RODO-2510 file (C-alpha; in nm, 4 decimals, decimal comma):
residues 278
     n   res          X          Y          Z
     1     x     2,3502     0,0162     2,0166
     2     x     2,0144     0,1144     2,1740
     3     x     1,7134    -0,0888     2,0649
     4     x     1,5357     0,2035     1,9010
     5     x     1,8526     0,2915     1,7071
     6     x     1,8812    -0,0666     1,5787
     7     x     1,5181    -0,0512     1,4687
     8     x     1,5748     0,2844     1,3018
     9     x     1,8694     0,1408     1,1080
    10     x     1,6595    -0,1642     1,0160
    11     x     1,9549    -0,3236     0,8416
    12     x     2,1341    -0,1934     0,5340
    13     x     1,8758    -0,3460     0,3003
    14     x     1,6021    -0,1170     0,4301
    15     x     1,7822     0,2162     0,4037
    16     x     1,7212     0,2623     0,0284
    17     x     1,3476     0,2220     0,0909
    18     x     1,3362     0,5531     0,2763
    19     x     1,5085     0,7269    -0,0137
    20     x     1,2543     0,5868    -0,2599
    21     x     0,9560     0,7279    -0,0733
    22     x     1,1162     1,0623     0,0060
    23     x     1,2335     1,0918    -0,3551
    24     x     0,8850     1,0215    -0,4890
    25     x     0,7474     1,2703    -0,2390
    26     x     0,9844     1,5390    -0,3645
    27     x     0,8902     1,4651    -0,7264
    28     x     0,5214     1,4849    -0,6340
    29     x     0,5747     1,8266    -0,4774
    30     x     0,7459     1,9505    -0,7928
    31     x     0,4651     1,8144    -1,0098
    32     x     0,2104     1,9801    -0,7828
    33     x     0,4006     2,3085    -0,8063
    34     x     0,3957     2,2776    -1,1839
    35     x     0,0223     2,2091    -1,1789
    36     x    -0,0494     2,5125    -0,9644
    37     x     0,1673     2,7215    -1,1941
    38     x    -0,0366     2,6117    -1,4939
    39     x    -0,3630     2,6747    -1,3083
    40     x    -0,2424     3,0247    -1,2331
    41     x    -0,1038     3,1037    -1,5788
    42     x    -0,3896     2,9743    -1,7959
    43     x    -0,6620     3,2052    -1,6611
    44     x    -0,4149     3,4937    -1,6206
    45     x    -0,5544     3,7003    -1,9096
    46     x    -0,9161     3,6386    -1,8103
    47     x    -0,8498     3,7358    -1,4485
    48     x    -0,6962     4,0694    -1,5410
    49     x    -1,0120     4,1592    -1,7289
    50     x    -1,2088     4,1140    -1,4054
    51     x    -0,9621     4,2942    -1,1809
    52     x    -0,5961     4,3835    -1,2413
    53     x    -0,4883     4,2420    -0,9033
    54     x    -0,6680     3,9070    -0,9260
    55     x    -0,3670     3,7250    -1,0806
    56     x    -0,1491     3,8547    -0,7980
    57     x    -0,4004     3,7439    -0,5340
    58     x    -0,4321     3,4004    -0,6930
    59     x    -0,0533     3,3767    -0,7135
    60     x    -0,0190     3,4502    -0,3404
    61     x    -0,2862     3,1899    -0,2664
    62     x    -0,1087     2,9193    -0,4684
    63     x     0,2259     3,0181    -0,3162
    64     x     0,0836     2,9767     0,0344
    65     x    -0,0446     2,6290    -0,0553
    66     x     0,2959     2,5319    -0,1939
    67     x     0,4710     2,6690     0,1141
    68     x     0,2517     2,4540     0,3408
    69     x     0,3147     2,1458     0,1273
    70     x     0,6912     2,1934     0,1165
    71     x     0,6997     2,2693     0,4891
    72     x     0,5098     1,9469     0,5589
    73     x     0,7456     1,7465     0,3384
    74     x     1,0468     1,9054     0,5088
    75     x     0,9150     1,8222     0,8574
    76     x     0,8422     1,4658     0,7468
    77     x     1,1887     1,4268     0,5947
    78     x     1,3717     1,5713     0,8968
    79     x     1,1655     1,3579     1,1359
    80     x     1,2737     1,0469     0,9447
    81     x     1,6361     1,1530     0,8998
    82     x     1,6922     1,2848     1,2526
    83     x     1,4725     1,0341     1,4361
    84     x     1,3139     1,3109     1,6443
    85     x     0,9498     1,3892     1,7088
    86     x     0,9278     1,7298     1,5425
    87     x     0,6196     1,9567     1,5601
    88     x     0,3220     1,8353     1,3544
    89     x     0,4913     1,5004     1,2781
    90     x     0,1993     1,3111     1,4346
    91     x    -0,0468     1,4852     1,2037
    92     x     0,1844     1,4212     0,9104
    93     x     0,1744     1,0480     0,9827
    94     x    -0,2016     1,0618     0,9318
    95     x    -0,1550     1,2419     0,6002
    96     x     0,1094     0,9874     0,5034
    97     x    -0,1164     0,6920     0,5846
    98     x    -0,4400     0,8215     0,4364
    99     x    -0,3379     1,0307     0,1394
   100     x     0,0272     1,0108     0,0393
   101     x     0,0533     0,6347    -0,0166
   102     x    -0,2039     0,6234    -0,3015
   103     x    -0,0433     0,9335    -0,4516
   104     x     0,3070     0,7860    -0,4251
   105     x     0,1895     0,4653    -0,5923
   106     x     0,0672     0,6649    -0,8920
   107     x     0,3845     0,8729    -0,9147
   108     x     0,5986     0,5618    -0,8701
   109     x     0,4210     0,3950    -1,1612
   110     x     0,5078     0,6901    -1,3847
   111     x     0,8759     0,6509    -1,2986
   112     x     0,8925     0,2712    -1,3125
   113     x     0,8883     0,2064    -0,9362
   114     x     0,6945    -0,1079    -0,8483
   115     x     0,4090    -0,1123    -0,5994
   116     x     0,6048    -0,3380    -0,3628
   117     x     0,8961    -0,0936    -0,3612
   118     x     0,6614     0,1927    -0,2768
   119     x     0,4948    -0,0207    -0,0075
   120     x     0,8296    -0,1165     0,1465
   121     x     0,9286     0,2468     0,1532
   122     x     0,5943     0,3457     0,3066
   123     x     0,6308     0,0824     0,5808
   124     x     0,9819     0,2004     0,6592
   125     x     0,8768     0,5668     0,6749
   126     x     0,5812     0,4745     0,8978
   127     x     0,8173     0,2838     1,1295
   128     x     1,0602     0,5751     1,1431
   129     x     0,7821     0,8151     1,2403
   130     x     0,6689     0,5796     1,5170
   131     x     1,0241     0,5445     1,6468
   132     x     1,0587     0,9225     1,6491
   133     x     0,7338     0,9574     1,8436
   134     x     0,8304     0,6570     2,0597
   135     x     0,4893     0,5554     2,1946
   136     x     0,4936     0,3126     2,4874
   137     x     0,2353     0,0741     2,6224
   138     x     0,1911    -0,1798     2,8993
   139     x     0,2374    -0,5450     2,7938
   140     x    -0,1334    -0,6226     2,8085
   141     x    -0,1952    -0,3391     2,5604
   142     x     0,0585    -0,4583     2,3033
   143     x    -0,0400    -0,7116     2,0373
   144     x     0,1848    -0,9240     1,8188
   145     x    -0,0237    -0,9768     1,5053
   146     x     0,1079    -1,2491     1,2756
   147     x     0,0038    -1,3957     0,9384
   148     x    -0,1062    -1,7580     0,9186
   149     x     0,1570    -1,8298     0,6523
   150     x     0,4206    -1,8393     0,9287
   151     x     0,2726    -2,1705     1,0430
   152     x     0,4279    -2,4897     0,9056
   153     x     0,2094    -2,5990     0,6149
   154     x     0,1710    -2,9586     0,7414
   155     x     0,0802    -2,8606     1,0979
   156     x    -0,2474    -3,0218     1,2083
   157     x    -0,3220    -2,7754     1,4875
   158     x    -0,5353    -2,4676     1,4250
   159     x    -0,3765    -2,1591     1,5793
   160     x    -0,5520    -1,8771     1,3942
   161     x    -0,6916    -1,6240     1,6385
   162     x    -0,5352    -1,8030     1,9355
   163     x    -0,1990    -1,9785     1,9591
   164     x    -0,2716    -2,1874     2,2698
   165     x    -0,2952    -2,4987     2,0504
   166     x     0,0615    -2,4588     1,9249
   167     x     0,2723    -2,7607     2,0306
   168     x     0,5973    -2,5668     1,9846
   169     x     0,7654    -2,8293     1,7720
   170     x     1,0037    -2,5675     1,6346
   171     x     0,9228    -2,6274     1,2682
   172     x     0,8020    -2,2696     1,2232
   173     x     0,8540    -1,9261     1,3863
   174     x     0,5311    -1,9568     1,5905
   175     x     0,7269    -2,1330     1,8673
   176     x     0,9656    -1,8384     1,9034
   177     x     0,6835    -1,5858     1,8871
   178     x     0,4905    -1,7720     2,1577
   179     x     0,8002    -1,7659     2,3773
   180     x     0,8400    -1,3909     2,3221
   181     x     0,4721    -1,3446     2,4085
   182     x     0,5217    -1,5246     2,7395
   183     x     0,8559    -1,3599     2,8138
   184     x     0,7184    -1,0067     2,7796
   185     x     0,3552    -1,0710     2,8714
   186     x     0,2146    -0,9383     2,5435
   187     x    -0,0729    -1,0703     2,3359
   188     x    -0,0131    -1,2879     2,0312
   189     x    -0,2620    -1,3600     1,7546
   190     x    -0,2462    -1,5222     1,4109
   191     x    -0,4812    -1,3988     1,1385
   192     x    -0,5724    -1,5539     0,8046
   193     x    -0,6431    -1,2194     0,6410
   194     x    -0,7440    -0,8574     0,6824
   195     x    -1,0994    -0,9297     0,7974
   196     x    -0,9910    -1,1545     1,0841
   197     x    -0,7059    -0,9196     1,1711
   198     x    -0,9469    -0,6261     1,2046
   199     x    -1,1793    -0,8354     1,4227
   200     x    -0,8895    -0,9353     1,6491
   201     x    -0,7884    -0,5708     1,6876
   202     x    -1,1462    -0,4686     1,7722
   203     x    -1,1826    -0,7483     2,0290
   204     x    -0,8467    -0,7025     2,2026
   205     x    -0,8279    -0,3235     2,1786
   206     x    -0,4482    -0,2874     2,1909
   207     x    -0,2759     0,0475     2,2132
   208     x     0,0104    -0,0623     1,9920
   209     x     0,0551    -0,3392     1,7347
   210     x     0,3718    -0,5055     1,6137
   211     x     0,2639    -0,6685     1,2888
   212     x     0,4364    -0,9108     1,0557
   213     x     0,3130    -0,9651     0,6990
   214     x     0,3960    -0,9117     0,3338
   215     x     0,4202    -0,5603     0,1913
   216     x     0,0609    -0,5513     0,0668
   217     x    -0,1002    -0,6780     0,3889
   218     x     0,1168    -0,4614     0,6119
   219     x     0,0346    -0,1513     0,4113
   220     x    -0,3409    -0,2126     0,4218
   221     x    -0,3197    -0,3039     0,7912
   222     x    -0,1404     0,0192     0,8788
   223     x    -0,4017     0,2170     0,6870
   224     x    -0,6985     0,0301     0,8382
   225     x    -0,5654     0,0613     1,1944
   226     x    -0,4818     0,4333     1,1890
   227     x    -0,4563     0,6210     1,4279
   228     x    -0,3550     0,3092     1,6232
   229     x     0,0259     0,2837     1,5952
   230     x     0,1384    -0,0203     1,3956
   231     x     0,5065    -0,1104     1,3673
   232     x     0,5468    -0,3239     1,0566
   233     x     0,8012    -0,6015     0,9975
   234     x     0,8096    -0,7568     0,6509
   235     x     0,8289    -1,1353     0,6500
   236     x     1,0725    -1,3306     0,4365
   237     x     0,9395    -1,5718     0,1759
   238     x     1,2031    -1,8309     0,0850
   239     x     0,9351    -2,0672    -0,0516
   240     x     0,7232    -1,8037    -0,2236
   241     x     0,4305    -1,5945    -0,0995
   242     x     0,1929    -1,7267     0,1665
   243     x     0,3819    -2,0522     0,2199
   244     x     0,6096    -2,1332     0,5164
   245     x     0,7214    -1,7727     0,5519
   246     x     0,9716    -1,6590     0,8146
   247     x     1,0257    -1,3607     1,0415
   248     x     1,3315    -1,2139     1,2116
   249     x     1,2581    -1,2887     1,5779
   250     x     1,5399    -1,0626     1,6950
   251     x     1,3730    -0,7684     1,5229
   252     x     1,0408    -0,8538     1,6867
   253     x     1,2080    -0,8632     2,0277
   254     x     1,3861    -0,5333     1,9641
   255     x     1,0502    -0,3764     1,8820
   256     x     0,9039    -0,5109     2,2070
   257     x     1,1951    -0,3717     2,4073
   258     x     1,1511    -0,0349     2,2362
   259     x     0,7757     0,0101     2,2774
   260     x     0,7062    -0,1561     2,6142
   261     x     0,7167     0,0411     2,9357
   262     x     1,0326    -0,0318     3,1362
   263     x     0,9733    -0,1859     3,4765
   264     x     1,0968    -0,0104     3,7936
   265     x     1,4032    -0,2378     3,8020
   266     x     1,4980    -0,1267     3,4507
   267     x     1,3768    -0,4316     3,2616
   268     x     1,1238    -0,4112     2,9838
   269     x     0,7785    -0,5588     3,0232
   270     x     0,5690    -0,3780     3,2790
   271     x     0,4075    -0,0394     3,3069
   272     x     0,5592     0,2083     3,5498
   273     x     0,4180     0,1973     3,9006
   274     x     0,1560     0,4561     3,9939
   275     x     0,2918     0,7370     4,2114
   276     x     0,2055     0,7102     4,5807
   277     x    -0,0907     0,9202     4,6961
   278     x    -0,0099     1,2519     4,8552
***
């Protein structure tokens, strides 16, 4: 199975997350349609007293708005379901990141969907849109951004910001991440929170980020970094939040193989050679 297809599948546990977000999105569209209908109906009598065609004009205006909204939702849904970069899907990712997530959180609360479920669904939809668009970058422009809670809690070596001090004892996933960083020639940084993460991004100026964190931090990181593409991988927390967390290294490597430029010999890890001068 191709790497991007494995990432799109994301394991059986992630598939319901897409349905949650798309379902909430559909409900939001219906609620918005109902709201516009009320806004049109309430002043109906008053509008006819001004001009007999004003209700009709307002109805066409609201219908056009609804058509644009439903068209956007349809493009977003088909992009996710088909895994193809459809027209306007890049602009829709911006709308998703900046506007739809807060709206979905409110709608989810009304229907008993927790914030973490909405966040998981948002992260999965964001990843699917990136996979459909399939951006690529040279290794030096890709950053692996990790949370400090991956580090073994009794480790005496400070690796936040820079992992060169890691002794690679194997007690935490940092060893495997450092090896992936060297294998593919990509940057690796560990952040203690959103402020440090943003500073690392500003200093290193990557073109693409593969980030690992909890649902809350990943969601805020994707929003803060937009329009920079961020592929999010949720960490596992067998000991509770922010304590000796884990990450699926195979999934990180699959993401690297998907988003890095292939080298001329077919291997992943280097940008394509410049064409010879004419």
